[in-house]
N, C-alpha and C positions, 0 to 999 in steps of 0.2 A: 944626310939621310943615314939611318942605321942599317946594318945588314939585314935586320929583321924586316924593316920597311921595304927594302929592295927585294927581299925574298917573296913578299906578298904583293908586289906592285906589277901591274901591266901598264904599258904606255905606248902611245903612237905620237908622232910629231910630223908636221908638214909646214913647209914654207908657202905662205899664201901671198900672192902679189896684190895686196891691198893693205891699207893702213890698219893698225889695231882698232881704231874707232869703227871702221867699216866692218871688219870681221866680227867685232863684238855686237854691232847693231844687227847684222845678219843672224848671228848666233842667238840673240835674245828676241828679235822681232819676227824672224822668219823660220823658226825651228820646225814648224810643220812641213816645210819644204825640204829639209835636209836631215832631220833627226834619225830617221830609219833608213837602212840600206834598201834601195829600190830592188825589187818591186814592193817591199813592205811600205806601209804608210804610217803616218802619225796623225790620226784624226782628232786627238785631244792633246792640247798643250795648255795646262793650267798652272801658270807660274806667277809667284809673288816674289820678285827678285830683291829680297832683303834677308838678312840673317833671321832665321826662324820662319821665313815665308814658305808657303806650299810649293812643292816641286812635283807636280803630277803630270804624267804622260800616259798615253795609251797608244802602243804600236799595234798595227793590224797586219797580219800575215796575208799573203795572196789568197789563202782559202777562207779568209774572214775571221780567223781566230784573233781575239783581242788579248794583248799582253799589257795589263796595267802595271804601272810603277809609281809608287807613292813615297815621297820623302820630303826633306826640307833643305833649304839653302842654309849653309853655315857661314859663308863669307861671299860678299859681292863687292868687288872693286871695279867700278866701271872702266871698260876698255883694257883691263889688265888681268883680272882673275875672277873665277867663279868656283866655289866649292859647294858640293851638294852631297847629301848622304841619304840612304834609305834606312838608317838606324832609328829614325823617328818619323812619326806622322806630325802634321801641324799641331801646335800646342805642346810640343816636346813629349808626345806620347810614344814611349818605346815600342819598337816592333822588331821582328827578326831581321837582323842586319846582314847585308851581303857586301856592301862596299861604301867607300867614300871616293868621289870623283873630283879631281882638281883640274880645271881647265885654265890655261894661261894664254895670253895674247901679248907676246913680246915683240917690240920693234926689232926688225933685222933688215938692214939695207933699206930698200924702198918698200918692203913688205912687212909681214908679220910671221913670227915663228909661233904657230899654234901647237900646243901640246896638251894632250889629254892623258892624265895619269889616274889610274884606278888602284886604290889600296884596299886590300881584303883583310879580313880578320884571321884567315887560316890558309894554309897551303891547299887544303881541299877546295876552298872557294876559288882560289887562283886557278886550279886545274879545271874546275867546273866552268869558269868563265872562258878559259882557253878553248875548252871543248865546245862551248856555245858559239865559237867563231869570233872571239874578241878581235884578234889582229885583222882578220879580213873585214869584218863588219865595221869596226871603228875606223879603219883606213878608208873604206868606202864612204862613210858619212863625212869624214874629214875632206874627202874629194868633193862631195856634194856641197859642203859648206864653202870650200874654195871656189867652186864653179859659180856659186851665187855671189860671193864677195868680189870675185874678179870680173863680174858682169856677164857671165856666161848665160846660157839659156836657163830659164826658170821652168821647173817641172810643173806640170798641171796638177791642180789639186785633185785628190782622189776621193 
Protein backbone atom coordinates (compact mmCIF):
# COMPACT_ATOMS: atom_id res chain seq x y z
CA UNK A 1 0.00 0.00 0.00
CA UNK A 2 1.33 3.44 -0.84
CA UNK A 3 1.60 6.20 1.75
CA UNK A 4 -1.20 8.04 -0.07
CA UNK A 5 -3.54 5.04 0.32
CA UNK A 6 -2.63 4.74 4.00
CA UNK A 7 -3.28 8.45 4.50
CA UNK A 8 -6.79 8.12 3.11
CA UNK A 9 -7.70 4.78 4.72
CA UNK A 10 -9.65 3.96 7.85
CA UNK A 11 -9.94 0.39 9.06
CA UNK A 12 -11.17 -1.89 11.80
CA UNK A 13 -10.40 -5.55 12.40
CA UNK A 14 -11.79 -8.24 14.64
CA UNK A 15 -11.13 -11.91 15.27
CA UNK A 16 -14.42 -13.79 14.95
CA UNK A 17 -14.66 -17.30 16.37
CA UNK A 18 -16.34 -18.80 13.30
CA UNK A 19 -15.07 -20.02 9.94
CA UNK A 20 -14.67 -17.60 7.01
CA UNK A 21 -17.53 -19.44 5.31
CA UNK A 22 -19.90 -18.78 8.22
CA UNK A 23 -18.81 -15.14 8.63
CA UNK A 24 -19.22 -14.54 4.89
CA UNK A 25 -22.65 -16.20 4.91
CA UNK A 26 -23.82 -14.02 7.80
CA UNK A 27 -22.29 -10.94 6.12
CA UNK A 28 -24.10 -11.60 2.85
CA UNK A 29 -27.34 -13.29 3.97
CA UNK A 30 -28.18 -11.51 7.24
CA UNK A 31 -26.90 -7.97 6.73
CA UNK A 32 -30.19 -6.46 7.87
CA UNK A 33 -29.45 -7.84 11.34
CA UNK A 34 -25.96 -6.36 11.76
CA UNK A 35 -25.23 -3.65 9.14
CA UNK A 36 -26.22 -0.62 11.25
CA UNK A 37 -25.07 0.05 14.84
CA UNK A 38 -28.04 -0.50 17.15
CA UNK A 39 -30.41 1.23 17.78
CA UNK A 40 -30.15 2.14 14.06
CA UNK A 41 -31.71 -0.42 11.71
CA UNK A 42 -31.26 -1.40 8.07
CA UNK A 43 -34.74 -1.96 6.61
CA UNK A 44 -33.44 -2.15 3.01
CA UNK A 45 -30.65 -4.39 1.76
CA UNK A 46 -30.71 -4.68 -2.04
CA UNK A 47 -27.53 -6.46 -3.09
CA UNK A 48 -26.53 -8.20 -6.29
CA UNK A 49 -23.25 -9.80 -5.17
CA UNK A 50 -21.25 -9.70 -8.41
CA UNK A 51 -18.91 -7.17 -10.03
CA UNK A 52 -21.11 -4.32 -11.24
CA UNK A 53 -24.04 -5.54 -9.16
CA UNK A 54 -26.17 -3.15 -7.13
CA UNK A 55 -25.18 -2.37 -3.55
CA UNK A 56 -28.07 -0.44 -2.04
CA UNK A 57 -28.80 -0.07 1.66
CA UNK A 58 -31.04 2.19 3.67
CA UNK A 59 -30.12 2.74 7.32
CA UNK A 60 -32.78 4.19 9.60
CA UNK A 61 -32.04 6.28 12.68
CA UNK A 62 -34.03 5.89 15.91
CA UNK A 63 -36.00 9.05 14.98
CA UNK A 64 -37.04 7.48 11.65
CA UNK A 65 -34.62 9.35 9.36
CA UNK A 66 -33.59 7.21 6.39
CA UNK A 67 -30.00 7.29 5.13
CA UNK A 68 -29.84 5.67 1.68
CA UNK A 69 -26.54 4.51 0.21
CA UNK A 70 -26.23 3.44 -3.41
CA UNK A 71 -23.21 1.86 -5.07
CA UNK A 72 -21.88 -1.18 -6.88
CA UNK A 73 -19.79 -4.19 -6.03
CA UNK A 74 -16.38 -4.18 -7.68
CA UNK A 75 -15.10 -7.58 -6.55
CA UNK A 76 -16.71 -10.57 -4.86
CA UNK A 77 -14.59 -13.57 -3.88
CA UNK A 78 -16.88 -15.87 -1.90
CA UNK A 79 -15.72 -16.48 1.68
CA UNK A 80 -12.67 -14.21 1.27
CA UNK A 81 -13.27 -10.68 -0.03
CA UNK A 82 -15.92 -8.12 -1.00
CA UNK A 83 -15.12 -4.72 -2.53
CA UNK A 84 -17.83 -2.10 -2.96
CA UNK A 85 -17.88 1.58 -3.92
CA UNK A 86 -20.33 4.45 -4.05
CA UNK A 87 -18.47 5.98 -7.02
CA UNK A 88 -21.02 4.41 -9.35
CA UNK A 89 -24.69 3.51 -9.48
CA UNK A 90 -25.65 0.25 -11.21
CA UNK A 91 -24.91 0.39 -14.93
CA UNK A 92 -21.59 2.12 -14.14
CA UNK A 93 -23.29 5.51 -13.87
CA UNK A 94 -20.84 7.85 -12.12
CA UNK A 95 -21.95 9.69 -9.01
CA UNK A 96 -20.29 11.77 -6.30
CA UNK A 97 -17.86 9.34 -4.68
CA UNK A 98 -17.08 9.09 -0.97
CA UNK A 99 -15.32 5.75 -0.54
CA UNK A 100 -14.29 2.26 -1.59
CA UNK A 101 -14.79 -0.39 1.10
CA UNK A 102 -12.78 -3.61 1.18
CA UNK A 103 -14.00 -6.41 3.45
CA UNK A 104 -11.81 -9.46 3.97
CA UNK A 105 -12.46 -12.79 5.69
CA UNK A 106 -9.10 -14.45 6.41
CA UNK A 107 -8.70 -17.77 8.24
CA UNK A 108 -6.88 -17.29 11.56
CA UNK A 109 -6.55 -20.16 13.99
CA UNK A 110 -10.01 -21.64 14.46
CA UNK A 111 -11.71 -18.40 13.42
CA UNK A 112 -11.72 -15.54 10.94
CA UNK A 113 -9.81 -12.27 10.88
CA UNK A 114 -12.49 -9.88 9.64
CA UNK A 115 -11.13 -6.59 8.34
CA UNK A 116 -13.04 -3.63 6.93
CA UNK A 117 -10.85 -1.07 5.16
CA UNK A 118 -12.32 2.10 3.73
CA UNK A 119 -10.38 4.18 1.23
CA UNK A 120 -11.35 7.77 0.53
CA UNK A 121 -10.50 10.15 -2.30
CA UNK A 122 -9.31 12.96 -0.02
CA UNK A 123 -8.12 13.80 3.46
CA UNK A 124 -11.31 15.84 3.90
CA UNK A 125 -13.42 12.73 3.26
CA UNK A 126 -11.35 10.75 5.80
CA UNK A 127 -11.88 13.46 8.41
CA UNK A 128 -15.60 13.61 7.63
CA UNK A 129 -15.91 9.83 8.04
CA UNK A 130 -14.01 9.94 11.34
CA UNK A 131 -16.30 12.73 12.59
CA UNK A 132 -19.32 10.63 11.58
CA UNK A 133 -18.08 8.04 14.09
CA UNK A 134 -16.33 5.56 11.79
CA UNK A 135 -14.26 3.78 14.45
CA UNK A 136 -17.06 3.45 16.99
CA UNK A 137 -19.82 2.62 14.49
CA UNK A 138 -17.86 0.17 12.35
CA UNK A 139 -16.50 -1.53 15.48
CA UNK A 140 -20.06 -1.92 16.80
CA UNK A 141 -21.27 -3.51 13.57
CA UNK A 142 -18.24 -5.83 13.48
CA UNK A 143 -19.30 -6.92 16.98
CA UNK A 144 -22.87 -7.46 15.81
CA UNK A 145 -21.58 -9.50 12.87
CA UNK A 146 -19.40 -11.55 15.24
CA UNK A 147 -22.33 -12.13 17.60
CA UNK A 148 -24.41 -13.61 14.80
CA UNK A 149 -21.57 -15.63 13.26
CA UNK A 150 -20.59 -17.04 16.65
CA UNK A 151 -24.18 -18.13 17.30
CA UNK A 152 -25.12 -15.43 19.76
CA UNK A 153 -28.57 -13.93 20.17
CA UNK A 154 -30.19 -12.61 17.00
CA UNK A 155 -31.61 -9.08 17.12
CA UNK A 156 -35.30 -8.82 16.41
CA UNK A 157 -36.20 -7.21 13.12
CA UNK A 158 -37.32 -3.62 13.43
